N, C-alpha and C positions, 0 to 999 in steps of 0.2 A: 677869583676870590675878591671879595669886597670888604674893605676895612671902614669902620665908622670911627671917626675921631671927634671928640667933644672938647670944646675949649670954654672954660669958665671965665666969666668976667674978672679981669685983674690978673689972669695967669698968662704966662709967656708961651708955654708949649701946650698943645692939645694932648689929651689923654685918649688911648685906644679904648673904645667902649665895647667893640666886638668885631669878630671876623665871620663873614658869611659867604656861602657859595651861591646864594640866591639874592639878587638885587632887591626883591620885594621885602625880604626879611630885614635887610639892612635899612631900607627906607622906613619900615615900620618901627624899628628900634629908634632911629633918629627922630622921627616925628613924635613918638611917645616921650622921649626925653625932652624934647622941646616943649611939649604940652605941660610937662611937670614943672619945668623951670624956664621961663621966657628969657632969662638973661644969658643962657648958653648959646653958643653957635656950634654947628656941626658941619663936618665935611665927610663925604662918602668917596672913597678912592677905589678904583679897580686896579689890582696888581696883575702884571703880565707874566710874572715868573722869570723875567729877564732882569739883568743888572747892568748898571752903567760902569764905566771904567774905575770908579771909586768904590764899587762894591755895594752901592745903594740900590734898592729895588726900584724898577721903573714903574710908575704909577700914572694913572689918569683920573682927574677929578670928575666924578659923575654928577654930584649934586652938593650944593651948599645951602645952608639955611640957618 
């Protein structure tokens, strides 16, 4: 599963823009959002389905832009 997070300029926490099972769909959404608004930044994370000792999901950053 791939999660796309978008952070707007001046905001503290990124917002979840979408969840995808295909990396290409996640990249397409992120690049489309970036083309519409150059001031945002995005992060695509892959979730493993496993959790750490605090109950937080383990993720790996795939791409940032």
